[in-house]
N, C-alpha and C positions, 0 to 999 in steps of 0.2 A: 337390353337392360342398361348397358353402359350409357347409351344415348339418353335414356330416361334420367339416370343419375346426373349426367352432365347438365341437362336442362334444369333439373331441380337445384343443382348447385348455383347455376346462373340466377335463378329466381331468388334464391336465398341471399346471394350477394347483392342483387339489385335492391331487394327490400331493405337489407342492412344499410346500403348506401343512402337510400331514401330517408331512413331513420336518422342517420348521422347528419344528413343535410337539412333535416327538419328544423325550422326556425321556431324559437320559443318567444312568445310575446307575453309580457307581464301587463296585466290589465287591472285598472281600477275602474270605477263606474264612469268617470269623466273620459278616460282614455278610450273606453269601449264605445262611447257615444261618438266621440270625434272620429274614430276609425270608421265607424259605420257611415257617418255623414260624408266622408271622403271617398269611400270605396263601394258602398252599396249600389248594385246595378240598377235596381228599380228607381232609386233616387237620381241616378245619373240620367236615366231616360226622362224623368220628370224635369231635370235641369235643362236637357236639350230642348224640350217643349217650351220652357220658359225663354230660353235664348232665341228660339224661332219667333215667338210672339214679340219679344223685345225688338228684334231686327225689323219686323214688320211695322212696329210703332215708330221706330226711328226714321223709316222711309215712307211713312204713310202719305207724305206730300206728293209722292209720285203719281197720285191720281190726276194731278194737274199737268203731267207731262204729256205731250202729244204722242200719238201712236205713229211711228215712222216705219215705212217699208220701202224696199228697193225691188225693182222688177225689170225683167228684160224678156223680149219675145220676138219671134219671127212669125209674121202672119202672111198669108197668101190669099188671093181671091181669084175666082174664075172669070173668064171673059170671052168675048167672041173671037173668031179667027181673025177678024179684021184688026183686032187690037193685040194680036199675038206678038207684035214687035215690041210692045211695052211689057216690062216685067211685072208680074202680079205680086211680087214679094216686097215686104217692108220689114226692116229690122229696127227695133227701137229699145230704149231703156228709159226707166222712169224712177222718180223718187216722189213719194207722196207722204203727207202728214195730215193727221186729223185730230181734233181736240173737241170733245163734247164737254160743255160746261153747264153744270146745274147745281142746285143746292144739295143734291144727293152726295156730291163729292165731299162737301164739308162734313156731312154726317158720317160718311164712310171713314174719314180720318178719326172721328170721335169713336166709331165702332171699333176700330183697330186698337185704340187706347184702352177701351173697356175690356176687350178680349185679353189684352196683356195683363190688366189688373186682375181679371178673373183667374188667369193662369198663375199669377203670383200667389193668389190665395190657395190654389190647388197645390202649388209647390210648398208653401208654408205648411199646409196640412200633411203633405207627404213627409216632410221633415219631422213634424210633431209626432206623427204615427210611428215613424222609425225610431225616434228617441224613446217613446213609450215601450215599444216592443224590445228594444235593446236593453232597457233597464229591467224589464220583466224577465228577459232571458238571462241577464247577468245574475240576478238574485235567485233565479230558478236553479242555475248551476251551483250557486252557493248552498242552497237548501239540499240539493241532491248530494253534494259533497259532504255536508254535515250528516245527512242520513247514512251515507256510506261509512263515515267515521264512527257513528253510533253502532253500526253493525259490526265493524272491526273491533270496537271496544267490547261488544257483547261476546264476540268470538274469543277474544283474549281472556275475558273473565270466565267464559265457559270452559276454555282450555285449562285454566288454573284450577277450576273447580273439579274438572275431570281428573287432572293429575293428582289432586288431593284425595278424591274419592278412590282412585286406583291404589294410591299408597295406603289409604285406610283399609281398603279391601285386602290388600296383601298382608297387612298387619292384623287382620281379623277384627277390625273395629267396626266396619260396615258390611252390609250384605252385598252380594254380587249384583242384585237388582238395583241397589243404589248407585253402584259404579256404572252399570249399563244405562241407567236413566240419565246420568250426567253425560255419558258418551252420546246418547241419542240427541240430547239438547244441543251438544256441540255440533254434531253432524247436520242437524236441521238448520243451523244458522249459516252454513257454508253456501247453500243455494241462494239464500237471501243476499249474501255479499256479491255473488255473481250477477244476480238480477240488478242490484244497485249499480254495479260497474257498467253494465250494458245500458241501463237507463241514462246514466251520466254521459256515456259516449254518444248515444243517439242525440241527446239534447245539445251536446257540444258541437256535433256536426251541423245541426240546424243553426246554432248560434254563429258558427264560423261563416256559414253561407250568408247570414244576415250582415255580418261585419264586412264581407267581401274579401276574406282571406282564404288562402289555400287550405284544403282539408288536412294536409300533412303538418300544418302549423300547430305547435303545441301551445296551449293557453294556460297561463298561470293566473288564476283569479285571486285578486287581493281585495278583500272587503268582508263585511259582516252584516248580518241581518239584525239591526238594532235601530228601528225607526223611532223618531221623536214624535210623540203624540201631540196633536194640535187641538186647540179649541176652535170649533167650526160652527157657524151659524148660517143656515140655509138662506134666509132672507137677505142678509148682508152680501153673501156671495153672489146671489142672483142679481141683486141690484147693481153691484160693482162690475161684474164680469160677463153678464149675459150677452151684451152687445159686442163683446170682444171675441166671442166664440167664432171659430172659422166657418162653421156651417151657417151661422146667421149672416156673416159677412158674404158668404157665397150666395145665399138666397137674395140678399140685397143687390148684389152685383148681377144676378140673373134678371131681376126686375129692370135694372138700368140697361142691361143688354137688350131686352125686349122693347124698352122705350126708344132706344136708338134705332132699332130695327123698324119701329113704326115711323120714325122720322124719315128714314131712308125711303121706305115704301111710299110715304106721303109725298116726299119730294119728287119721286119718280112718276107718281100717278096724278099729281095735282099742280105741279109747277112746270114752267116752260124749260126747255133745253136749248141752249145756244150751241150750234155746231160750227166749228171753223175748220176749213180744209185748204190744202194747197198741194198742187201736183206740178212737177216739172218733168217734161218728156222731151227726149231728143232721139233722133233716128236718122236713117238713111233709106231712100227709096232705091229699088233695084240693087241690093247689096252685092249681087253676083257679077254685075257688069260695071258698077259705078267706080269712079276714080275717088278713092277714100281720102286722098290728100287734097282734093279740090273743095274749097269752102262752100261752093254752091251745091255740093252733094248732100250736105247735112241740113237738117231742119230741127227746130226746137219750139216748144210752146210752154207757157205758164198758165196755170189755171188756179184761180182763187175762188173760194166759196164761203159763204156765210149763210146760215139758215137757222131759223128758230121754229121749234115745234111745241105745240101745247096740247097735252093729252086731255081728252074729255071723258074717257071711259069711267074715270072715278066718280064723275058727277051723275052717272046713270045708276039709279037704284037697281040692285041685283046684279050689277056687272061683276066681273071677276076681280076688278080692282077694289070695288066696294066690299066684296066678300073677304078679300085678303085683309083689308084694314080691320074689319070686324073680328076676324079670326085672331089677329094679333092682339086686339083689345081683350078678347077672351083669355088669351094666354097670359096677358099681364094680370088680369084679375085672378087667375089660377095661381100665379106666382106669388101674389100678395096673400092669398089664403094659405099657401104653403109656408110663407114666412111666419104667419100667425101660428100655424101648427108647430113649426120648428121651435118657436119661442116657448110654447106650452110644453112641448116634449123636453126641451132643454131644462126648464125649471123642474120637471119631474126627475130627470136624470141627475141633476145636481142634488136634489133633495134625497134621492135614493142612495147616492154615493156617500153623502154626509151621514145618513142613518147607518149605513154599513160600517163606516169608519168609527163612529161613536160606539156602535155595538162591539166592534173589534177591539176598541180601546178598553172597554169594560171587561171583555173576555180575557184579554192579555193579563190584566191584574189578577183575575181569578186563577188563570193557569200558572202564573208565577207562584202563587201560594201552593197550588197542587204539586208543582215540581219540588218545592221545599219539603212538603209533607212526604211525598213519595221517596225523596232522597233520605230523609230521616228514618222512614219505615224500613227502607232497604238496608241502611247501615245497622240498625238495631237487629234486624232479622239475620243478617250475615254474622254479627257478633254472636247471636244465640246459636247459629249453626256451627260456628267454630268451637263453641263450648259444648256442643252436643244437645242443646235444648231444642232447637228448631230442626225440622226436616229439610232435606234438599228441595223438595217441592215448594216449600214456603219461601225459600230464598229465590227460586226461579220465578215464582209468582210476583214477589216483591220487585225483582229486577225488571220483569215484563211491565209492571205498572209504572216503574220509574222511566223506562225507555219510552213508553207510550206518552207519558206526561211531557217528556222532553220534546218528542216529535210534535205533539199537539201545540206546544208553546212555539216551536220553530215555525210550524205551518201558519199559526195565527199571526205571527210577526210578518211573515211573507204576505199573507192576505192583506194586512194593513198597508204594507208598502205598495202592493198592487192597487189598492184603493186610492192611495195618494197619487200614483201615476195616472190613474183614470181621472182623478179630480183635476190634476194639472192639465190634462188634455181637454177635459170638458170646459175648463175656464180659460184655456189658452194663456196660461201663466205658469209660474213655478211655485213649488211649495214654500220657498223662501219668502214669497210675496204674500202668503196667506197669514192668518192670525197666528200670533206667536205661540210657542210650545207651552204646555202645561208646566207650571212651576212645581 
């Protein structure tokens, strides 16, 4: 038992030390985005891919460097007994270089550049996606925090109402049933608070992982859900921003990639290749009995080579080369059709987001009125309850209506913000660049 208490004490002290050492970070929306862009692990992986492609582009000229190799070897050959006095062994070393030259090398450099540009688009897309998710997560934590505060306010109000009902019951003003009803309302709210706290903690853990910070870090979120409503028109947005979309740019780059691949294949299958080679070889005969210091023991040779080859397979109908070229042409046509489809889907996506934003804007105006009316109804009902005119159930119903109106308003503001973030991503721009706010 003592050992159990000892280990329990160690665990408590360790947990306490971790809490004391936990760092607190104060976050606004811009700080959260910057933190994620610097620390997010997925984005770091994407950044490494970009650096790799950039390095390949910077050194793409190395296709015109010769291939150089060094070699050494000991060779032996059999012979007749009459020649046994001569050594069958030969020791040699060599250095050789070869360089094939063709138009494919030039297109290969172009292909490396296109790969880098495609990876740049992928990296930009990863950044944009991360920014959108961070903004959504940031404001989701705010809405969860606001919901938790509303539950806490409800508990505080229910506690006061229960205390008043108990005092009234003790003074014989209200029945025991009225007091118990107030107590039940209070107790029913406590699990809601626990659920709100757990939901917030779970969301906070996912948000920390996205930011790339330790889970023991405490986050202090600074911000409010108060979006500025914008005047948005689908046609103008599509006309101005459609071609700036990253998926459209990626589709265009895919077509360019296939076109370069076709050039490389065409150069390999339809144009000649010039091959240059050079080999220097030096060695010694009979290395086991030769005088290595004697100049006459050594020999060397130089070999130069130049050759040109011209493939003819590509000119034969139905050959593998011919089929390869036709397959690439098919892939290019498919990529062009995919681009057309992406443009069509992009227009639908932009129109859908704008429709939802405009609907959300109208809904927020209606919900603002609902909150005002619900607040006024609750205030009047509570006054009547305090004077004995209204029943406790009427006050609870009015309060429930008020809290529901506040939550609905809060959630609709959040929905509008999420719609704005989706629109920013869909247009590859920021909300500041869009049509100005409603006056």
